[in-house]
ZAMARTI-351066 format. One record per residue (C-alpha): x, y negated, z; residue in three letters; residue number from 1. Coordinates in steps of 0.02 Angstrom, whole numbers, always signed. Layout:
# ZAMARTI-351066
site xx:X, yy:Y, zz:Z, r:ALA, k:NUM
...
***
This chain:
# ZAMARTI-351066
site xx:+2753, yy:+2527, zz:-107, r:UNK, k:1
site xx:+2855, yy:+2476, zz:-256, r:UNK, k:2
site xx:+2697, yy:+2433, zz:-353, r:UNK, k:3
site xx:+2635, yy:+2322, zz:-211, r:UNK, k:4
site xx:+2803, yy:+2232, zz:-208, r:UNK, k:5
site xx:+2797, yy:+2202, zz:-396, r:UNK, k:6
site xx:+2621, yy:+2133, zz:-384, r:UNK, k:7
site xx:+2667, yy:+2014, zz:-244, r:UNK, k:8
site xx:+2818, yy:+1956, zz:-345, r:UNK, k:9
site xx:+2710, yy:+1924, zz:-498, r:UNK, k:10
site xx:+2582, yy:+1824, zz:-395, r:UNK, k:11
site xx:+2723, yy:+1719, zz:-322, r:UNK, k:12
site xx:+2777, yy:+1662, zz:-496, r:UNK, k:13
site xx:+2608, yy:+1637, zz:-573, r:UNK, k:14
site xx:+2579, yy:+1454, zz:-621, r:UNK, k:15
site xx:+2472, yy:+1359, zz:-497, r:UNK, k:16
site xx:+2296, yy:+1321, zz:-554, r:UNK, k:17
site xx:+2277, yy:+1143, zz:-619, r:UNK, k:18
site xx:+2171, yy:+1027, zz:-512, r:UNK, k:19
site xx:+2052, yy:+920, zz:-616, r:UNK, k:20
site xx:+1987, yy:+762, zz:-533, r:UNK, k:21
site xx:+1825, yy:+700, zz:-613, r:UNK, k:22
site xx:+1831, yy:+509, zz:-612, r:UNK, k:23
site xx:+1695, yy:+384, zz:-659, r:UNK, k:24
site xx:+1699, yy:+197, zz:-696, r:UNK, k:25
site xx:+1590, yy:+62, zz:-769, r:UNK, k:26
site xx:+1741, yy:-5, zz:-864, r:UNK, k:27
site xx:+1727, yy:+24, zz:-1054, r:UNK, k:28
site xx:+1855, yy:+113, zz:-1160, r:UNK, k:29
site xx:+1984, yy:-3, zz:-1233, r:UNK, k:30
site xx:+1977, yy:-122, zz:-1083, r:UNK, k:31
site xx:+2131, yy:-166, zz:-981, r:UNK, k:32
site xx:+2055, yy:-68, zz:-838, r:UNK, k:33
site xx:+2045, yy:+91, zz:-942, r:UNK, k:34
site xx:+2215, yy:+65, zz:-1020, r:UNK, k:35
site xx:+2298, yy:+59, zz:-849, r:UNK, k:36
site xx:+2190, yy:+203, zz:-785, r:UNK, k:37
site xx:+2246, yy:+311, zz:-932, r:UNK, k:38
site xx:+2429, yy:+267, zz:-897, r:UNK, k:39
site xx:+2406, yy:+310, zz:-715, r:UNK, k:40
site xx:+2327, yy:+478, zz:-758, r:UNK, k:41
site xx:+2465, yy:+524, zz:-880, r:UNK, k:42
site xx:+2601, yy:+478, zz:-756, r:UNK, k:43
site xx:+2515, yy:+576, zz:-617, r:UNK, k:44
site xx:+2503, yy:+730, zz:-730, r:UNK, k:45
site xx:+2687, yy:+719, zz:-773, r:UNK, k:46
site xx:+2743, yy:+684, zz:-593, r:UNK, k:47
site xx:+2650, yy:+836, zz:-528, r:UNK, k:48
site xx:+2719, yy:+950, zz:-665, r:UNK, k:49
site xx:+2549, yy:+960, zz:-748, r:UNK, k:50
site xx:+2458, yy:+1016, zz:-591, r:UNK, k:51
site xx:+2348, yy:+864, zz:-555, r:UNK, k:52
site xx:+2242, yy:+789, zz:-692, r:UNK, k:53
site xx:+2105, yy:+656, zz:-701, r:UNK, k:54
site xx:+1955, yy:+683, zz:-815, r:UNK, k:55
site xx:+1890, yy:+508, zz:-844, r:UNK, k:56
site xx:+1709, yy:+459, zz:-880, r:UNK, k:57
site xx:+1713, yy:+276, zz:-938, r:UNK, k:58
site xx:+1583, yy:+149, zz:-985, r:UNK, k:59
site xx:+1454, yy:+195, zz:-853, r:UNK, k:60
site xx:+1409, yy:+362, zz:-935, r:UNK, k:61
site xx:+1389, yy:+437, zz:-762, r:UNK, k:62
site xx:+1267, yy:+301, zz:-711, r:UNK, k:63
site xx:+1281, yy:+149, zz:-600, r:UNK, k:64
site xx:+1382, yy:+148, zz:-439, r:UNK, k:65
site xx:+1242, yy:+218, zz:-332, r:UNK, k:66
site xx:+1223, yy:+365, zz:-453, r:UNK, k:67
site xx:+1412, yy:+394, zz:-446, r:UNK, k:68
site xx:+1413, yy:+396, zz:-256, r:UNK, k:69
site xx:+1272, yy:+522, zz:-256, r:UNK, k:70
site xx:+1367, yy:+633, zz:-377, r:UNK, k:71
site xx:+1526, yy:+623, zz:-274, r:UNK, k:72
site xx:+1428, yy:+677, zz:-121, r:UNK, k:73
site xx:+1364, yy:+832, zz:-210, r:UNK, k:74
site xx:+1538, yy:+866, zz:-287, r:UNK, k:75
site xx:+1487, yy:+833, zz:-467, r:UNK, k:76
site xx:+1615, yy:+693, zz:-468, r:UNK, k:77
site xx:+1768, yy:+671, zz:-358, r:UNK, k:78
site xx:+1832, yy:+495, zz:-383, r:UNK, k:79
site xx:+1782, yy:+325, zz:-450, r:UNK, k:80
site xx:+1823, yy:+143, zz:-474, r:UNK, k:81
site xx:+1698, yy:+35, zz:-380, r:UNK, k:82
site xx:+1657, yy:-150, zz:-368, r:UNK, k:83
site xx:+1619, yy:-224, zz:-199, r:UNK, k:84
site xx:+1435, yy:-179, zz:-219, r:UNK, k:85
site xx:+1476, yy:+7, zz:-233, r:UNK, k:86
site xx:+1605, yy:+0, zz:-94, r:UNK, k:87
site xx:+1475, yy:-82, zz:+18, r:UNK, k:88
site xx:+1357, yy:+64, zz:-9, r:UNK, k:89
site xx:+1489, yy:+174, zz:+75, r:UNK, k:90
site xx:+1566, yy:+51, zz:+198, r:UNK, k:91
site xx:+1462, yy:-109, zz:+218, r:UNK, k:92
site xx:+1597, yy:-204, zz:+317, r:UNK, k:93
site xx:+1717, yy:-202, zz:+169, r:UNK, k:94
site xx:+1601, yy:-336, zz:+90, r:UNK, k:95
site xx:+1690, yy:-463, zz:+200, r:UNK, k:96
site xx:+1819, yy:-467, zz:+58, r:UNK, k:97
site xx:+1681, yy:-530, zz:-59, r:UNK, k:98
site xx:+1618, yy:-664, zz:+61, r:UNK, k:99
site xx:+1575, yy:-833, zz:-20, r:UNK, k:100
site xx:+1704, yy:-974, zz:-15, r:UNK, k:101
site xx:+1820, yy:-870, zz:+94, r:UNK, k:102
site xx:+1974, yy:-872, zz:-17, r:UNK, k:103
site xx:+2054, yy:-1022, zz:-105, r:UNK, k:104
site xx:+2185, yy:-932, zz:-211, r:UNK, k:105
site xx:+2258, yy:-764, zz:-256, r:UNK, k:106
site xx:+2396, yy:-778, zz:-126, r:UNK, k:107
site xx:+2264, yy:-779, zz:+12, r:UNK, k:108
site xx:+2176, yy:-630, zz:-69, r:UNK, k:109
site xx:+2338, yy:-532, zz:-75, r:UNK, k:110
site xx:+2380, yy:-574, zz:+105, r:UNK, k:111
site xx:+2214, yy:-517, zz:+176, r:UNK, k:112
site xx:+2193, yy:-360, zz:+69, r:UNK, k:113
site xx:+2368, yy:-304, zz:+118, r:UNK, k:114
site xx:+2344, yy:-347, zz:+302, r:UNK, k:115
site xx:+2179, yy:-251, zz:+316, r:UNK, k:116
site xx:+2219, yy:-106, zz:+198, r:UNK, k:117
site xx:+2258, yy:+22, zz:+333, r:UNK, k:118
site xx:+2105, yy:-31, zz:+433, r:UNK, k:119
site xx:+1985, yy:-7, zz:+289, r:UNK, k:120
site xx:+2075, yy:+151, zz:+231, r:UNK, k:121
site xx:+2041, yy:+229, zz:+403, r:UNK, k:122
site xx:+1858, yy:+177, zz:+396, r:UNK, k:123
site xx:+1836, yy:+247, zz:+221, r:UNK, k:124
site xx:+1916, yy:+412, zz:+276, r:UNK, k:125
site xx:+1788, yy:+424, zz:+417, r:UNK, k:126
site xx:+1655, yy:+410, zz:+284, r:UNK, k:127
site xx:+1734, yy:+551, zz:+180, r:UNK, k:128
site xx:+1839, yy:+451, zz:+58, r:UNK, k:129
site xx:+2022, yy:+410, zz:+32, r:UNK, k:130
site xx:+2060, yy:+230, zz:-20, r:UNK, k:131
site xx:+2190, yy:+242, zz:-160, r:UNK, k:132
site xx:+2204, yy:+56, zz:-196, r:UNK, k:133
site xx:+2119, yy:-112, zz:-220, r:UNK, k:134
site xx:+2067, yy:-160, zz:-399, r:UNK, k:135
site xx:+1990, yy:-334, zz:-391, r:UNK, k:136
site xx:+1870, yy:-396, zz:-522, r:UNK, k:137
site xx:+1930, yy:-573, zz:-495, r:UNK, k:138
site xx:+1864, yy:-741, zz:-440, r:UNK, k:139
site xx:+1679, yy:-759, zz:-474, r:UNK, k:140
site xx:+1608, yy:-920, zz:-550, r:UNK, k:141
site xx:+1431, yy:-981, zz:-572, r:UNK, k:142
site xx:+1370, yy:-1000, zz:-751, r:UNK, k:143
site xx:+1211, yy:-1096, zz:-791, r:UNK, k:144
site xx:+1108, yy:-1173, zz:-931, r:UNK, k:145
site xx:+1096, yy:-1342, zz:-847, r:UNK, k:146
site xx:+1233, yy:-1438, zz:-755, r:UNK, k:147
site xx:+1252, yy:-1407, zz:-570, r:UNK, k:148
site xx:+1341, yy:-1550, zz:-485, r:UNK, k:149
site xx:+1297, yy:-1518, zz:-302, r:UNK, k:150
site xx:+1202, yy:-1402, zz:-184, r:UNK, k:151
site xx:+1039, yy:-1493, zz:-221, r:UNK, k:152
site xx:+1051, yy:-1453, zz:-407, r:UNK, k:153
site xx:+1050, yy:-1266, zz:-369, r:UNK, k:154
site xx:+866, yy:-1276, zz:-318, r:UNK, k:155
site xx:+819, yy:-1297, zz:-501, r:UNK, k:156
site xx:+914, yy:-1141, zz:-558, r:UNK, k:157
site xx:+829, yy:-972, zz:-591, r:UNK, k:158
site xx:+979, yy:-877, zz:-524, r:UNK, k:159
site xx:+1009, yy:-693, zz:-554, r:UNK, k:160
site xx:+1061, yy:-578, zz:-411, r:UNK, k:161
site xx:+1130, yy:-403, zz:-432, r:UNK, k:162
site xx:+986, yy:-295, zz:-369, r:UNK, k:163
site xx:+1017, yy:-228, zz:-194, r:UNK, k:164
site xx:+1164, yy:-343, zz:-155, r:UNK, k:165
site xx:+1135, yy:-417, zz:+18, r:UNK, k:166
site xx:+1289, yy:-529, zz:+7, r:UNK, k:167
site xx:+1230, yy:-617, zz:-152, r:UNK, k:168
site xx:+1056, yy:-637, zz:-78, r:UNK, k:169
site xx:+1124, yy:-718, zz:+81, r:UNK, k:170
site xx:+1237, yy:-833, zz:-21, r:UNK, k:171
site xx:+1099, yy:-902, zz:-133, r:UNK, k:172
site xx:+976, yy:-917, zz:+9, r:UNK, k:173
site xx:+1107, yy:-1026, zz:+95, r:UNK, k:174
site xx:+1094, yy:-1136, zz:-61, r:UNK, k:175
site xx:+907, yy:-1146, zz:-32, r:UNK, k:176
site xx:+854, yy:-1039, zz:-181, r:UNK, k:177
site xx:+772, yy:-869, zz:-201, r:UNK, k:178
site xx:+877, yy:-768, zz:-325, r:UNK, k:179
site xx:+796, yy:-649, zz:-450, r:UNK, k:180
site xx:+855, yy:-470, zz:-422, r:UNK, k:181
site xx:+899, yy:-371, zz:-580, r:UNK, k:182
site xx:+1014, yy:-233, zz:-630, r:UNK, k:183
site xx:+1167, yy:-283, zz:-733, r:UNK, k:184
site xx:+1092, yy:-199, zz:-887, r:UNK, k:185
site xx:+941, yy:-316, zz:-879, r:UNK, k:186
site xx:+1036, yy:-479, zz:-870, r:UNK, k:187
site xx:+1062, yy:-512, zz:-1056, r:UNK, k:188
site xx:+880, yy:-484, zz:-1098, r:UNK, k:189
site xx:+828, yy:-594, zz:-953, r:UNK, k:190
site xx:+941, yy:-734, zz:-1014, r:UNK, k:191
site xx:+867, yy:-719, zz:-1187, r:UNK, k:192
site xx:+687, yy:-728, zz:-1123, r:UNK, k:193
site xx:+721, yy:-868, zz:-998, r:UNK, k:194
site xx:+679, yy:-760, zz:-845, r:UNK, k:195
site xx:+847, yy:-819, zz:-775, r:UNK, k:196
site xx:+959, yy:-963, zz:-823, r:UNK, k:197
site xx:+1103, yy:-937, zz:-702, r:UNK, k:198
site xx:+1225, yy:-795, zz:-664, r:UNK, k:199
site xx:+1380, yy:-766, zz:-559, r:UNK, k:200
site xx:+1524, yy:-661, zz:-621, r:UNK, k:201
site xx:+1708, yy:-662, zz:-668, r:UNK, k:202
site xx:+1762, yy:-748, zz:-831, r:UNK, k:203
site xx:+1816, yy:-580, zz:-905, r:UNK, k:204
site xx:+1648, yy:-498, zz:-868, r:UNK, k:205
site xx:+1551, yy:-649, zz:-931, r:UNK, k:206
site xx:+1644, yy:-641, zz:-1097, r:UNK, k:207
site xx:+1645, yy:-452, zz:-1113, r:UNK, k:208
site xx:+1458, yy:-438, zz:-1080, r:UNK, k:209
site xx:+1424, yy:-584, zz:-1199, r:UNK, k:210
site xx:+1324, yy:-675, zz:-1066, r:UNK, k:211
site xx:+1418, yy:-836, zz:-1106, r:UNK, k:212
site xx:+1329, yy:-844, zz:-1276, r:UNK, k:213
site xx:+1169, yy:-884, zz:-1179, r:UNK, k:214
site xx:+1245, yy:-1005, zz:-1053, r:UNK, k:215
site xx:+1312, yy:-1182, zz:-1064, r:UNK, k:216
site xx:+1405, yy:-1227, zz:-904, r:UNK, k:217
site xx:+1529, yy:-1153, zz:-782, r:UNK, k:218
site xx:+1566, yy:-1223, zz:-609, r:UNK, k:219
site xx:+1754, yy:-1237, zz:-580, r:UNK, k:220
site xx:+1738, yy:-1199, zz:-393, r:UNK, k:221
site xx:+1749, yy:-1010, zz:-372, r:UNK, k:222
site xx:+1602, yy:-936, zz:-277, r:UNK, k:223
site xx:+1700, yy:-788, zz:-210, r:UNK, k:224
site xx:+1833, yy:-661, zz:-250, r:UNK, k:225
site xx:+1753, yy:-501, zz:-313, r:UNK, k:226
site xx:+1846, yy:-354, zz:-239, r:UNK, k:227
site xx:+1853, yy:-176, zz:-302, r:UNK, k:228
site xx:+1942, yy:-12, zz:-261, r:UNK, k:229
site xx:+1973, yy:+165, zz:-318, r:UNK, k:230
site xx:+1916, yy:+302, zz:-198, r:UNK, k:231
site xx:+1933, yy:+491, zz:-203, r:UNK, k:232
site xx:+1828, yy:+607, zz:-97, r:UNK, k:233
site xx:+1920, yy:+675, zz:+53, r:UNK, k:234
site xx:+1859, yy:+849, zz:+4, r:UNK, k:235
site xx:+1951, yy:+839, zz:-163, r:UNK, k:236
site xx:+2102, yy:+752, zz:-91, r:UNK, k:237
site xx:+2124, yy:+895, zz:+33, r:UNK, k:238
site xx:+2136, yy:+1017, zz:-111, r:UNK, k:239
site xx:+2305, yy:+937, zz:-156, r:UNK, k:240
site xx:+2461, yy:+995, zz:-66, r:UNK, k:241
site xx:+2554, yy:+866, zz:+39, r:UNK, k:242
site xx:+2677, yy:+825, zz:-99, r:UNK, k:243
site xx:+2538, yy:+798, zz:-227, r:UNK, k:244
site xx:+2443, yy:+689, zz:-104, r:UNK, k:245
site xx:+2596, yy:+579, zz:-78, r:UNK, k:246
site xx:+2625, yy:+564, zz:-267, r:UNK, k:247
site xx:+2443, yy:+520, zz:-295, r:UNK, k:248
site xx:+2448, yy:+381, zz:-164, r:UNK, k:249
site xx:+2615, yy:+310, zz:-226, r:UNK, k:250
site xx:+2562, yy:+309, zz:-408, r:UNK, k:251
site xx:+2392, yy:+234, zz:-366, r:UNK, k:252
site xx:+2467, yy:+89, zz:-269, r:UNK, k:253
site xx:+2589, yy:+57, zz:-412, r:UNK, k:254
site xx:+2464, yy:+60, zz:-555, r:UNK, k:255
site xx:+2320, yy:-24, zz:-468, r:UNK, k:256
site xx:+2434, yy:-165, zz:-413, r:UNK, k:257
site xx:+2482, yy:-184, zz:-595, r:UNK, k:258
site xx:+2298, yy:-181, zz:-643, r:UNK, k:259
site xx:+2260, yy:-326, zz:-523, r:UNK, k:260
site xx:+2394, yy:-435, zz:-603, r:UNK, k:261
site xx:+2336, yy:-393, zz:-778, r:UNK, k:262
site xx:+2154, yy:-427, zz:-729, r:UNK, k:263
site xx:+2201, yy:-600, zz:-668, r:UNK, k:264
site xx:+2286, yy:-637, zz:-832, r:UNK, k:265
site xx:+2134, yy:-572, zz:-929, r:UNK, k:266
site xx:+2018, yy:-684, zz:-828, r:UNK, k:267
site xx:+2122, yy:-837, zz:-870, r:UNK, k:268
site xx:+2120, yy:-793, zz:-1056, r:UNK, k:269
site xx:+1932, yy:-758, zz:-1054, r:UNK, k:270
site xx:+1895, yy:-925, zz:-967, r:UNK, k:271
site xx:+1998, yy:-1021, zz:-1096, r:UNK, k:272
site xx:+1912, yy:-933, zz:-1242, r:UNK, k:273
site xx:+1738, yy:-973, zz:-1178, r:UNK, k:274
site xx:+1783, yy:-1155, zz:-1158, r:UNK, k:275
site xx:+1854, yy:-1155, zz:-1335, r:UNK, k:276
site xx:+1687, yy:-1089, zz:-1399, r:UNK, k:277
site xx:+1588, yy:-1232, zz:-1322, r:UNK, k:278
site xx:+1558, yy:-1191, zz:-1139, r:UNK, k:279
site xx:+1573, yy:-1349, zz:-1032, r:UNK, k:280
site xx:+1665, yy:-1342, zz:-865, r:UNK, k:281
site xx:+1594, yy:-1442, zz:-719, r:UNK, k:282
site xx:+1735, yy:-1502, zz:-607, r:UNK, k:283
site xx:+1694, yy:-1542, zz:-427, r:UNK, k:284
site xx:+1819, yy:-1658, zz:-344, r:UNK, k:285
site xx:+1708, yy:-1754, zz:-220, r:UNK, k:286
site xx:+1767, yy:-1699, zz:-45, r:UNK, k:287
site xx:+1591, yy:-1718, zz:+24, r:UNK, k:288
site xx:+1518, yy:-1597, zz:-105, r:UNK, k:289
site xx:+1659, yy:-1473, zz:-79, r:UNK, k:290
site xx:+1624, yy:-1484, zz:+108, r:UNK, k:291
site xx:+1441, yy:-1442, zz:+68, r:UNK, k:292
site xx:+1497, yy:-1287, zz:-29, r:UNK, k:293
site xx:+1605, yy:-1234, zz:+118, r:UNK, k:294
site xx:+1455, yy:-1252, zz:+233, r:UNK, k:295
site xx:+1353, yy:-1141, zz:+115, r:UNK, k:296
site xx:+1490, yy:-1009, zz:+129, r:UNK, k:297
site xx:+1497, yy:-1024, zz:+318, r:UNK, k:298
site xx:+1308, yy:-1003, zz:+335, r:UNK, k:299
site xx:+1306, yy:-854, zz:+218, r:UNK, k:300
site xx:+1450, yy:-767, zz:+309, r:UNK, k:301
site xx:+1367, yy:-794, zz:+478, r:UNK, k:302
site xx:+1199, yy:-732, zz:+409, r:UNK, k:303
site xx:+1280, yy:-565, zz:+365, r:UNK, k:304
site xx:+1350, yy:-532, zz:+540, r:UNK, k:305
site xx:+1268, yy:-377, zz:+607, r:UNK, k:306
site xx:+1204, yy:-331, zz:+433, r:UNK, k:307
site xx:+1366, yy:-296, zz:+342, r:UNK, k:308
site xx:+1505, yy:-330, zz:+466, r:UNK, k:309
site xx:+1534, yy:-376, zz:+647, r:UNK, k:310
site xx:+1567, yy:-550, zz:+715, r:UNK, k:311
site xx:+1735, yy:-485, zz:+776, r:UNK, k:312
site xx:+1789, yy:-434, zz:+600, r:UNK, k:313
site xx:+1731, yy:-601, zz:+526, r:UNK, k:314
site xx:+1829, yy:-697, zz:+660, r:UNK, k:315
site xx:+1981, yy:-588, zz:+635, r:UNK, k:316
site xx:+1985, yy:-617, zz:+447, r:UNK, k:317
site xx:+1951, yy:-806, zz:+460, r:UNK, k:318
site xx:+2082, yy:-826, zz:+598, r:UNK, k:319
site xx:+2212, yy:-733, zz:+496, r:UNK, k:320
site xx:+2175, yy:-845, zz:+346, r:UNK, k:321
site xx:+2189, yy:-1003, zz:+451, r:UNK, k:322
site xx:+2358, yy:-946, zz:+519, r:UNK, k:323
site xx:+2417, yy:-903, zz:+343, r:UNK, k:324
site xx:+2366, yy:-1074, zz:+278, r:UNK, k:325
site xx:+2460, yy:-1163, zz:+415, r:UNK, k:326
site xx:+2617, yy:-1065, zz:+371, r:UNK, k:327
site xx:+2600, yy:-1092, zz:+185, r:UNK, k:328
***
């Protein structure tokens, strides 16, 4: 009896086994994204007394976002940072946040992502994931080799489209062009060979991927805001005790909010550097042309109703934005 008591006592004071969360991202080592992710991981480890740790696979070593999703489903990975394309593979309706010409500034982005956070978090949980926080890529611009002054000029552009992205396809078809679908890894070669002469991306990505070295112009009107998020599988999340779960959520919101602000600063810096190296900015100020761009966005958003999101969700987001603009 005494031996059993001693054994139970020893088990009680044994250190809990460390939980290792395998995390994947396309972001390269040394990037702001990875710097903040490493800070977040270190703080989480400390705040959980060394019991919860992230093992990070950076730079796309675990494959593209579809590969990562597949690996999470079979429990080879547990968590990841996704762009809107990856998020849409899991929950198509979240692509409403990437819709063309929806947002005019960061204040509107912050308002909508905060307002709809709980709604999307619930939907992701139903799909087997916990939404830890938004991590936007930033406002996306169109970069080309010839000047684009209006919607008619787009018809002469051989525009790239991220392969398998229905939102980008609907957007460019609303411009009256047929985009060329390619993976991100094929874009640079395709620019060099002339297969494409137009891309859409954030300033930071355009600079980091060196695409700007093969392009001459950037349109100052943002095409869309590219959203992103960090998810963890519900299966792994449930391995944490309630206190660890709460710490994980609180730290994630703190650090990923910081990441969003730093990403916005990095995009401004990258845009300025590309202009300093010779890229020319096309400024659109004609109200009629801006109205044409808005119409392209409206057509693309409507074309995706029933494919990515419902008419009710689109109406709810647009109505919330209109009310916000009136009040601000």
